[in-house]
C-alpha positions, 0 to 999 in steps of 0.5 A, a space after each residue: 214796387 215792380 217786384 211787388 206788382 210782379 208777385 201779386 200778378 203772378 208774373 213773378 214766382 219765387 224760384 228759391 231762397 238761399 241763405 249763406 254762412 253769413 246769414 245773408 238771404 237771396 230770393 231768386 224770382 223767375 217769370 216772364 214780362 210777356 202776357 199769356 195769350 188765349 192759346 198759351 192758356 189753352 195749351 196749359 190746360 191741355 198739357 196734361 192730356 195725351 197726344 192721342 186725346 188731343 188729336 182726336 178732339 182736334 179731328 172731331 172739331 174739323 
């Protein structure tokens, strides 16, 4: 039940699916139990921006 809730809530994501010679399947999940803060979400949004752009935007706010 916890795995299903983790997948639905995006707390867990499928990292890989492994199939061996005996046709046994292993699904590897990764994730974090920690909820993202506002700062984490903001850093995810600006993660693709260049450092110069981020610093210039920060300096304009100060």
